[in-house]
PQR file of N, CA, C, O and H, with PARSE charges and radii, in Angstrom:
ATOM      1  N   LEU A   1       0.864  -1.014  -0.011 -0.4000 1.5000
ATOM      2  CA  LEU A   1       0.063  -0.012  -0.202 -0.0000 2.0000
ATOM      3  C   LEU A   1       0.669   1.021   0.010  0.5500 1.7000
ATOM      4  O   LEU A   1       0.263   2.074  -0.482 -0.5500 1.4000
ATOM      5  N   PRO A   2       2.131   0.961   1.033 -0.5600 1.5000
ATOM      6  CA  PRO A   2       2.693   2.573   0.651  0.2800 2.0000
ATOM      7  C   PRO A   2       2.835   3.102  -0.986  0.5500 1.7000
ATOM      8  O   PRO A   2       2.452   4.070  -1.643 -0.5500 1.4000
ATOM      9  N   ALA A   3       3.865   1.478  -1.289 -0.4000 1.5000
ATOM     10  CA  ALA A   3       4.479   1.782  -2.600 -0.0000 2.0000
ATOM     11  C   ALA A   3       3.634   2.653  -3.388  0.5500 1.7000
ATOM     12  O   ALA A   3       4.113   3.698  -3.829 -0.5500 1.4000
ATOM     13  H   ALA A   3       4.176   0.692  -0.755  0.4000 1.0000
ATOM     14  N   ILE A   4       2.041   2.238  -3.685 -0.4000 1.5000
ATOM     15  CA  ILE A   4       0.908   2.493  -4.463 -0.0000 2.0000
ATOM     16  C   ILE A   4       0.762   4.033  -4.595  0.5500 1.7000
ATOM     17  O   ILE A   4       0.732   4.876  -5.491 -0.5500 1.4000
ATOM     18  H   ILE A   4       1.652   1.389  -3.327  0.4000 1.0000
ATOM     19  N   GLU A   5       0.653   3.934  -2.631 -0.4000 1.5000
ATOM     20  CA  GLU A   5       0.210   5.688  -2.053 -0.0000 2.0000
ATOM     21  C   GLU A   5       1.632   6.768  -3.018  0.5500 1.7000
ATOM     22  O   GLU A   5       1.383   7.914  -3.392 -0.5500 1.4000
ATOM     23  H   GLU A   5       0.678   3.249  -1.904  0.4000 1.0000
ATOM     24  N   ASN A   6       2.726   6.239  -3.208 -0.4000 1.5000
ATOM     25  CA  ASN A   6       3.994   7.180  -3.042 -0.0000 2.0000
ATOM     26  C   ASN A   6       4.417   7.061  -4.677  0.5500 1.7000
ATOM     27  O   ASN A   6       5.349   7.688  -5.180 -0.5500 1.4000
ATOM     28  H   ASN A   6       2.928   5.308  -2.905  0.4000 1.0000
ATOM     29  N   SER A   7       3.518   6.107  -5.408 -0.4000 1.5000
ATOM     30  CA  SER A   7       3.484   6.379  -7.108 -0.0000 2.0000
ATOM     31  C   SER A   7       2.161   7.856  -7.959  0.5500 1.7000
ATOM     32  O   SER A   7       1.952   8.443  -9.021 -0.5500 1.4000
ATOM     33  H   SER A   7       2.761   5.597  -5.000  0.4000 1.0000
ATOM     34  N   PHE A   8       1.618   7.751  -6.447 -0.4000 1.5000
ATOM     35  CA  PHE A   8       0.605   8.839  -7.339 -0.0000 2.0000
ATOM     36  C   PHE A   8       1.233  10.404  -6.260  0.5500 1.7000
ATOM     37  O   PHE A   8       0.621  11.471  -6.227 -0.5500 1.4000
ATOM     38  H   PHE A   8       1.788   7.274  -5.585  0.4000 1.0000
ATOM     39  N   LYS A   9       2.133  10.208  -5.733 -0.4000 1.5000
ATOM     40  CA  LYS A   9       2.386  11.473  -4.891 -0.0000 2.0000
ATOM     41  C   LYS A   9       3.585  11.787  -6.262  0.5500 1.7000
ATOM     42  O   LYS A   9       3.389  12.677  -7.090 -0.5500 1.4000
ATOM     43  H   LYS A   9       2.630   9.341  -5.759  0.4000 1.0000
ATOM     44  N   TYR A  10       4.499  11.103  -6.277 -0.4000 1.5000
ATOM     45  CA  TYR A  10       6.132  11.325  -6.895 -0.0000 2.0000
ATOM     46  C   TYR A  10       5.508  10.874  -8.055  0.5500 1.7000
ATOM     47  O   TYR A  10       4.585  10.059  -8.044 -0.5500 1.4000
ATOM     48  H   TYR A  10       4.659  10.380  -5.604  0.4000 1.0000
ATOM     49  N   GLU A  11       6.140  11.545  -9.389 -0.4000 1.5000
ATOM     50  CA  GLU A  11       6.624  11.491 -10.309 -0.0000 2.0000
ATOM     51  C   GLU A  11       7.128  11.329 -11.067  0.5500 1.7000
ATOM     52  O   GLU A  11       6.988  11.707 -12.231 -0.5500 1.4000
ATOM     53  H   GLU A  11       6.890  12.207  -9.399  0.4000 1.0000
ATOM     54  N   ASP A  12       7.964  10.622 -10.516 -0.4000 1.5000
ATOM     55  CA  ASP A  12       9.717  10.062 -10.861 -0.0000 2.0000
ATOM     56  C   ASP A  12       9.105   8.139 -11.367  0.5500 1.7000
ATOM     57  O   ASP A  12       8.190   7.487 -10.864 -0.5500 1.4000
ATOM     58  H   ASP A  12       8.078  10.315  -9.571  0.4000 1.0000
ATOM     59  N   SER A  13       9.912   7.813 -12.322 -0.4000 1.5000
ATOM     60  CA  SER A  13       9.991   6.908 -12.784 -0.0000 2.0000
ATOM     61  C   SER A  13      10.577   6.164 -12.964  0.5500 1.7000
ATOM     62  O   SER A  13      11.693   6.622 -12.719 -0.5500 1.4000
ATOM     63  H   SER A  13      10.656   8.343 -12.731  0.4000 1.0000
ATOM     64  N   ASN A  14      10.785   4.348 -13.514 -0.4000 1.5000
ATOM     65  CA  ASN A  14      12.058   3.750 -13.367 -0.0000 2.0000
ATOM     66  C   ASN A  14      12.076   4.166 -15.325  0.5500 1.7000
ATOM     67  O   ASN A  14      13.230   4.095 -15.746 -0.5500 1.4000
ATOM     68  H   ASN A  14       9.879   3.975 -13.713  0.4000 1.0000
ATOM     69  N   GLY A  15      11.357   4.431 -16.095 -0.4000 1.5000
ATOM     70  CA  GLY A  15      11.353   4.158 -17.696 -0.0000 2.0000
ATOM     71  C   GLY A  15      12.141   5.409 -18.145  0.5500 1.7000
ATOM     72  O   GLY A  15      12.033   5.549 -19.363 -0.5500 1.4000
ATOM     73  H   GLY A  15      10.419   4.488 -15.753  0.4000 1.0000
ATOM     74  N   HIS A  16      13.005   6.500 -17.480 -0.4000 1.5000
ATOM     75  CA  HIS A  16      13.768   7.165 -18.241 -0.0000 2.0000
ATOM     76  C   HIS A  16      15.775   6.640 -17.886  0.5500 1.7000
ATOM     77  O   HIS A  16      16.804   6.855 -18.527 -0.5500 1.4000
ATOM     78  H   HIS A  16      13.093   6.385 -16.490  0.4000 1.0000
ATOM     79  N   LEU A  17      15.526   6.004 -16.738 -0.4000 1.5000
ATOM     80  CA  LEU A  17      16.934   4.429 -16.619 -0.0000 2.0000
ATOM     81  C   LEU A  17      16.256   3.059 -17.292  0.5500 1.7000
ATOM     82  O   LEU A  17      17.172   2.487 -17.883 -0.5500 1.4000
ATOM     83  H   LEU A  17      14.690   5.830 -16.217  0.4000 1.0000
ATOM     84  N   GLY A  18      15.391   2.535 -17.392 -0.4000 1.5000
ATOM     85  CA  GLY A  18      15.044   1.516 -18.568 -0.0000 2.0000
ATOM     86  C   GLY A  18      15.369   2.436 -19.956  0.5500 1.7000
ATOM     87  O   GLY A  18      16.029   1.754 -20.740 -0.5500 1.4000
ATOM     88  H   GLY A  18      14.647   2.999 -16.912  0.4000 1.0000
ATOM     89  N   GLY A  19      15.126   3.610 -20.405 -0.4000 1.5000
ATOM     90  CA  GLY A  19      15.783   3.421 -21.712 -0.0000 2.0000
ATOM     91  C   GLY A  19      17.198   4.174 -21.875  0.5500 1.7000
ATOM     92  O   GLY A  19      17.715   4.466 -22.952 -0.5500 1.4000
ATOM     93  H   GLY A  19      14.589   4.164 -19.768  0.4000 1.0000
ATOM     94  N   ILE A  20      17.629   4.384 -20.820 -0.4000 1.5000
ATOM     95  CA  ILE A  20      18.898   4.018 -21.052 -0.0000 2.0000
ATOM     96  C   ILE A  20      19.908   2.917 -20.574  0.5500 1.7000
ATOM     97  O   ILE A  20      21.046   3.326 -20.347 -0.5500 1.4000
ATOM     98  H   ILE A  20      17.209   4.146 -19.944  0.4000 1.0000
ATOM     99  N   ASN A  21      19.707   1.825 -20.422 -0.4000 1.5000
ATOM    100  CA  ASN A  21      19.464   1.068 -20.312 -0.0000 2.0000
ATOM    101  C   ASN A  21      19.818  -0.315 -21.511  0.5500 1.7000
ATOM    102  O   ASN A  21      20.653  -1.205 -21.671 -0.5500 1.4000
ATOM    103  H   ASN A  21      18.783   1.493 -20.606  0.4000 1.0000
ATOM    104  N   ASN A  22      18.553   0.228 -22.174 -0.4000 1.5000
ATOM    105  CA  ASN A  22      18.215  -0.285 -23.115 -0.0000 2.0000
ATOM    106  C   ASN A  22      19.329   0.099 -24.276  0.5500 1.7000
ATOM    107  O   ASN A  22      20.038  -0.684 -24.908 -0.5500 1.4000
ATOM    108  H   ASN A  22      17.874   0.951 -22.044  0.4000 1.0000
ATOM    109  N   LYS A  23      19.266   1.654 -24.374 -0.4000 1.5000
ATOM    110  CA  LYS A  23      20.808   2.218 -25.895 -0.0000 2.0000
ATOM    111  C   LYS A  23      21.534   1.601 -25.098  0.5500 1.7000
ATOM    112  O   LYS A  23      22.373   1.133 -25.868 -0.5500 1.4000
ATOM    113  H   LYS A  23      18.691   2.291 -23.860  0.4000 1.0000
ATOM    114  N   ILE A  24      21.804   1.271 -24.107 -0.4000 1.5000
ATOM    115  CA  ILE A  24      23.297   0.751 -24.070 -0.0000 2.0000
ATOM    116  C   ILE A  24      23.013  -1.009 -24.419  0.5500 1.7000
ATOM    117  O   ILE A  24      23.735  -1.443 -25.316 -0.5500 1.4000
ATOM    118  H   ILE A  24      21.123   1.652 -23.482  0.4000 1.0000
ATOM    119  N   LYS A  25      22.117  -1.934 -23.840 -0.4000 1.5000
ATOM    120  CA  LYS A  25      22.323  -3.040 -23.954 -0.0000 2.0000
ATOM    121  C   LYS A  25      22.443  -2.583 -26.621  0.5500 1.7000
ATOM    122  O   LYS A  25      23.264  -2.814 -27.508 -0.5500 1.4000
ATOM    123  H   LYS A  25      21.530  -1.582 -23.111  0.4000 1.0000
ATOM    124  N   VAL A  26      21.676  -2.217 -26.569 -0.4000 1.5000
ATOM    125  CA  VAL A  26      21.702  -2.358 -28.069 -0.0000 2.0000
ATOM    126  C   VAL A  26      23.307  -1.619 -28.732  0.5500 1.7000
ATOM    127  O   VAL A  26      23.964  -2.221 -29.582 -0.5500 1.4000
ATOM    128  H   VAL A  26      21.009  -2.029 -25.849  0.4000 1.0000
ATOM    129  N   ILE A  27      23.624  -0.613 -28.312 -0.4000 1.5000
ATOM    130  CA  ILE A  27      24.965  -0.111 -28.884 -0.0000 2.0000
ATOM    131  C   ILE A  27      25.796  -1.573 -28.015  0.5500 1.7000
ATOM    132  O   ILE A  27      26.990  -1.348 -28.211 -0.5500 1.4000
ATOM    133  H   ILE A  27      23.091  -0.125 -27.621  0.4000 1.0000
ATOM    134  N   LYS A  28      25.705  -2.706 -27.307 -0.4000 1.5000
ATOM    135  CA  LYS A  28      26.423  -3.746 -27.076 -0.0000 2.0000
ATOM    136  C   LYS A  28      26.229  -5.079 -27.956  0.5500 1.7000
ATOM    137  O   LYS A  28      26.703  -6.129 -28.390 -0.5500 1.4000
ATOM    138  H   LYS A  28      24.735  -2.888 -27.148  0.4000 1.0000
ATOM    139  N   ARG A  29      25.372  -4.368 -27.887 -0.4000 1.5000
ATOM    140  CA  ARG A  29      25.113  -5.615 -29.714 -0.0000 2.0000
ATOM    141  C   ARG A  29      25.744  -5.766 -31.033  0.5500 1.7000
ATOM    142  O   ARG A  29      25.836  -6.697 -31.834 -0.5500 1.4000
ATOM    143  H   ARG A  29      24.987  -3.515 -27.535  0.4000 1.0000
ATOM    144  N   ILE A  30      26.133  -4.590 -30.999 -0.4000 1.5000
ATOM    145  CA  ILE A  30      26.220  -4.276 -32.643 -0.0000 2.0000
ATOM    146  C   ILE A  30      27.965  -3.825 -32.847  0.5500 1.7000
ATOM    147  O   ILE A  30      28.492  -3.677 -33.950 -0.5500 1.4000
ATOM    148  H   ILE A  30      26.057  -3.834 -30.348  0.4000 1.0000
ATOM    149  N   SER A  31      28.880  -3.609 -31.120 -0.4000 1.5000
ATOM    150  CA  SER A  31      29.915  -2.854 -30.827 -0.0000 2.0000
ATOM    151  C   SER A  31      31.164  -4.525 -30.636  0.5500 1.7000
ATOM    152  O   SER A  31      32.267  -4.537 -30.089 -0.5500 1.4000
ATOM    153  H   SER A  31      28.451  -3.729 -30.224  0.4000 1.0000
ATOM    154  N   PHE A  32      30.447  -5.685 -31.292 -0.4000 1.5000
ATOM    155  CA  PHE A  32      31.698  -6.302 -31.755 -0.0000 2.0000
ATOM    156  C   PHE A  32      33.251  -6.228 -32.165  0.5500 1.7000
ATOM    157  O   PHE A  32      34.201  -7.007 -32.085 -0.5500 1.4000
ATOM    158  H   PHE A  32      29.551  -5.675 -31.736  0.4000 1.0000
ATOM    159  N   GLY A  33      33.061  -4.961 -32.627 -0.4000 1.5000
ATOM    160  CA  GLY A  33      34.340  -4.731 -33.257 -0.0000 2.0000
ATOM    161  C   GLY A  33      35.540  -3.498 -32.779  0.5500 1.7000
ATOM    162  O   GLY A  33      36.543  -3.125 -33.389 -0.5500 1.4000
ATOM    163  H   GLY A  33      32.289  -4.329 -32.692  0.4000 1.0000
ATOM    164  N   TYR A  34      35.154  -3.188 -31.849 -0.4000 1.5000
ATOM    165  CA  TYR A  34      35.750  -2.436 -30.350 -0.0000 2.0000
ATOM    166  C   TYR A  34      37.119  -3.554 -29.586  0.5500 1.7000
ATOM    167  O   TYR A  34      37.027  -4.595 -28.936 -0.5500 1.4000
ATOM    168  H   TYR A  34      34.340  -3.490 -31.353  0.4000 1.0000
ATOM    169  N   ARG A  35      38.433  -2.668 -30.084 -0.4000 1.5000
ATOM    170  CA  ARG A  35      39.517  -3.597 -29.185 -0.0000 2.0000
ATOM    171  C   ARG A  35      39.093  -3.022 -27.851  0.5500 1.7000
ATOM    172  O   ARG A  35      39.069  -4.105 -27.265 -0.5500 1.4000
ATOM    173  H   ARG A  35      38.508  -1.823 -30.613  0.4000 1.0000
ATOM    174  N   ASN A  36      38.925  -2.604 -27.405 -0.4000 1.5000
ATOM    175  CA  ASN A  36      38.870  -2.700 -25.711 -0.0000 2.0000
ATOM    176  C   ASN A  36      37.385  -1.602 -24.903  0.5500 1.7000
ATOM    177  O   ASN A  36      36.405  -0.994 -25.334 -0.5500 1.4000
ATOM    178  H   ASN A  36      38.945  -1.725 -27.881  0.4000 1.0000
ATOM    179  N   PHE A  37      37.760  -1.758 -24.105 -0.4000 1.5000
ATOM    180  CA  PHE A  37      36.858  -0.645 -23.255 -0.0000 2.0000
ATOM    181  C   PHE A  37      36.314   0.693 -23.594  0.5500 1.7000
ATOM    182  O   PHE A  37      35.262   1.148 -24.043 -0.5500 1.4000
ATOM    183  H   PHE A  37      38.556  -2.252 -23.755  0.4000 1.0000
ATOM    184  N   SER A  38      37.737   1.239 -23.098 -0.4000 1.5000
ATOM    185  CA  SER A  38      38.100   2.427 -23.883 -0.0000 2.0000
ATOM    186  C   SER A  38      37.437   3.389 -24.621  0.5500 1.7000
ATOM    187  O   SER A  38      37.018   4.510 -24.332 -0.5500 1.4000
ATOM    188  H   SER A  38      38.592   0.870 -22.733  0.4000 1.0000
ATOM    189  N   ASN A  39      37.421   2.472 -26.020 -0.4000 1.5000
ATOM    190  CA  ASN A  39      36.633   2.596 -27.208 -0.0000 2.0000
ATOM    191  C   ASN A  39      35.204   2.321 -26.763  0.5500 1.7000
ATOM    192  O   ASN A  39      34.524   3.268 -26.367 -0.5500 1.4000
ATOM    193  H   ASN A  39      37.762   1.562 -26.254  0.4000 1.0000
ATOM    194  N   PHE A  40      34.612   0.876 -26.806 -0.4000 1.5000
ATOM    195  CA  PHE A  40      33.443   0.679 -26.752 -0.0000 2.0000
ATOM    196  C   PHE A  40      32.982   1.943 -25.382  0.5500 1.7000
ATOM    197  O   PHE A  40      31.957   2.507 -25.767 -0.5500 1.4000
ATOM    198  H   PHE A  40      35.163   0.106 -27.128  0.4000 1.0000
ATOM    199  N   ARG A  41      33.380   2.444 -24.132 -0.4000 1.5000
ATOM    200  CA  ARG A  41      32.964   3.352 -23.219 -0.0000 2.0000
ATOM    201  C   ARG A  41      32.698   5.021 -24.385  0.5500 1.7000
ATOM    202  O   ARG A  41      31.606   5.398 -24.808 -0.5500 1.4000
ATOM    203  H   ARG A  41      34.212   1.986 -23.819  0.4000 1.0000
ATOM    204  N   ASN A  42      33.556   5.453 -24.544 -0.4000 1.5000
ATOM    205  CA  ASN A  42      33.575   6.370 -25.601 -0.0000 2.0000
ATOM    206  C   ASN A  42      32.115   6.081 -26.188  0.5500 1.7000
ATOM    207  O   ASN A  42      31.169   6.754 -25.779 -0.5500 1.4000
ATOM    208  H   ASN A  42      34.444   5.147 -24.199  0.4000 1.0000
ATOM    209  N   ARG A  43      31.894   4.877 -27.343 -0.4000 1.5000
ATOM    210  CA  ARG A  43      30.754   4.097 -28.606 -0.0000 2.0000
ATOM    211  C   ARG A  43      29.638   5.205 -27.097  0.5500 1.7000
ATOM    212  O   ARG A  43      29.224   6.319 -27.419 -0.5500 1.4000
ATOM    213  H   ARG A  43      32.663   4.330 -27.675  0.4000 1.0000
ATOM    214  N   ILE A  44      29.387   4.739 -25.865 -0.4000 1.5000
ATOM    215  CA  ILE A  44      28.459   4.986 -24.919 -0.0000 2.0000
ATOM    216  C   ILE A  44      28.163   6.654 -24.736  0.5500 1.7000
ATOM    217  O   ILE A  44      27.076   7.233 -24.750 -0.5500 1.4000
ATOM    218  H   ILE A  44      29.723   3.834 -25.603  0.4000 1.0000
ATOM    219  N   LEU A  45      29.507   7.200 -24.561 -0.4000 1.5000
ATOM    220  CA  LEU A  45      28.781   8.778 -23.979 -0.0000 2.0000
ATOM    221  C   LEU A  45      28.628   9.620 -25.244  0.5500 1.7000
ATOM    222  O   LEU A  45      27.991  10.671 -25.170 -0.5500 1.4000
ATOM    223  H   LEU A  45      30.390   6.729 -24.548  0.4000 1.0000
ATOM    224  N   LEU A  46      29.296   9.138 -26.672 -0.4000 1.5000
ATOM    225  CA  LEU A  46      28.820   9.206 -28.224 -0.0000 2.0000
ATOM    226  C   LEU A  46      27.496   9.586 -28.045  0.5500 1.7000
ATOM    227  O   LEU A  46      27.126  10.761 -28.044 -0.5500 1.4000
ATOM    228  H   LEU A  46      29.813   8.284 -26.732  0.4000 1.0000
ATOM    229  N   GLY A  47      26.845   8.719 -27.908 -0.4000 1.5000
ATOM    230  CA  GLY A  47      25.867   8.112 -27.943 -0.0000 2.0000
ATOM    231  C   GLY A  47      24.845   9.049 -27.045  0.5500 1.7000
ATOM    232  O   GLY A  47      23.724   9.403 -27.412 -0.5500 1.4000
ATOM    233  H   GLY A  47      27.145   7.765 -27.909  0.4000 1.0000
ATOM    234  N   PHE A  48      25.259   9.264 -26.218 -0.4000 1.5000
ATOM    235  CA  PHE A  48      24.138  10.611 -25.401 -0.0000 2.0000
ATOM    236  C   PHE A  48      25.078  11.576 -25.080  0.5500 1.7000
ATOM    237  O   PHE A  48      25.363  12.023 -23.969 -0.5500 1.4000
ATOM    238  H   PHE A  48      26.169   8.977 -25.920  0.4000 1.0000
ATOM    239  N   ASN A  49      25.416  11.780 -25.895 -0.4000 1.5000
ATOM    240  CA  ASN A  49      25.745  13.719 -26.555 -0.0000 2.0000
ATOM    241  C   ASN A  49      26.742  13.787 -25.579  0.5500 1.7000
ATOM    242  O   ASN A  49      26.662  14.973 -25.260 -0.5500 1.4000
ATOM    243  H   ASN A  49      25.184  11.417 -26.797  0.4000 1.0000
ATOM    244  N   HIS A  50      27.741  13.241 -24.806 -0.4000 1.5000
ATOM    245  CA  HIS A  50      28.582  13.431 -24.292 -0.0000 2.0000
ATOM    246  C   HIS A  50      30.136  13.528 -24.445  0.5500 1.7000
ATOM    247  O   HIS A  50      30.618  12.395 -24.424 -0.5500 1.4000
ATOM    248  H   HIS A  50      27.807  12.277 -25.066  0.4000 1.0000
ATOM    249  N   LYS A  51      30.825  14.244 -24.552 -0.4000 1.5000
ATOM    250  CA  LYS A  51      32.427  14.526 -24.372 -0.0000 2.0000
ATOM    251  C   LYS A  51      32.997  13.123 -24.699  0.5500 1.7000
ATOM    252  O   LYS A  51      32.293  12.249 -24.193 -0.5500 1.4000
ATOM    253  H   LYS A  51      30.433  15.164 -24.568  0.4000 1.0000
ATOM    254  N   ARG A  52      33.850  12.734 -25.255 -0.4000 1.5000
ATOM    255  CA  ARG A  52      34.837  11.865 -24.806 -0.0000 2.0000
ATOM    256  C   ARG A  52      36.057  12.239 -24.370  0.5500 1.7000
ATOM    257  O   ARG A  52      36.792  13.195 -24.618 -0.5500 1.4000
ATOM    258  H   ARG A  52      34.422  13.444 -25.666  0.4000 1.0000
ATOM    259  N   ILE A  53      36.144  11.028 -23.474 -0.4000 1.5000
ATOM    260  CA  ILE A  53      37.029  11.330 -22.497 -0.0000 2.0000
ATOM    261  C   ILE A  53      38.423  10.416 -22.421  0.5500 1.7000
ATOM    262  O   ILE A  53      38.517   9.210 -22.647 -0.5500 1.4000
ATOM    263  H   ILE A  53      35.547  10.251 -23.272  0.4000 1.0000
ATOM    264  N   ALA A  54      39.462  11.335 -22.042 -0.4000 1.5000
ATOM    265  CA  ALA A  54      40.835  10.675 -22.571 -0.0000 2.0000
ATOM    266  C   ALA A  54      40.673   9.449 -21.652  0.5500 1.7000
ATOM    267  O   ALA A  54      39.875   9.228 -20.741 -0.5500 1.4000
ATOM    268  H   ALA A  54      39.386  12.315 -21.858  0.4000 1.0000
ATOM    269  N   PRO A  55      42.299   8.271 -22.495 -0.5600 1.5000
ATOM    270  CA  PRO A  55      41.538   6.639 -21.377  0.2800 2.0000
ATOM    271  C   PRO A  55      43.308   7.781 -19.765  0.5500 1.7000
ATOM    272  O   PRO A  55      44.145   8.675 -19.634 -0.5500 1.4000
ATOM    273  N   ASN A  56      42.789   6.926 -19.306 -0.4000 1.5000
ATOM    274  CA  ASN A  56      43.849   7.400 -18.546 -0.0000 2.0000
ATOM    275  C   ASN A  56      45.315   6.857 -18.346  0.5500 1.7000
ATOM    276  O   ASN A  56      45.405   5.942 -19.164 -0.5500 1.4000
ATOM    277  H   ASN A  56      42.109   6.200 -19.412  0.4000 1.0000
ATOM    278  N   SER A  57      46.490   6.963 -17.676 -0.4000 1.5000
ATOM    279  CA  SER A  57      47.341   7.227 -18.217 -0.0000 2.0000
ATOM    280  C   SER A  57      48.102   6.466 -17.308  0.5500 1.7000
ATOM    281  O   SER A  57      49.323   6.385 -17.442 -0.5500 1.4000
ATOM    282  H   SER A  57      46.417   7.707 -17.012  0.4000 1.0000
TER
END
């Protein structure tokens, strides 16, 4: 019952997070050609319009 009351009280949902996870899964499914995790990570960040981050040296 408290969970149902909270669903009416707050407008937040897991929809946004689910969309992010789905987009990462789609990128993962088509990303067999990446040589290392850094390239894969950069592709995910580019998919969400973030800037590339240089790998740690």
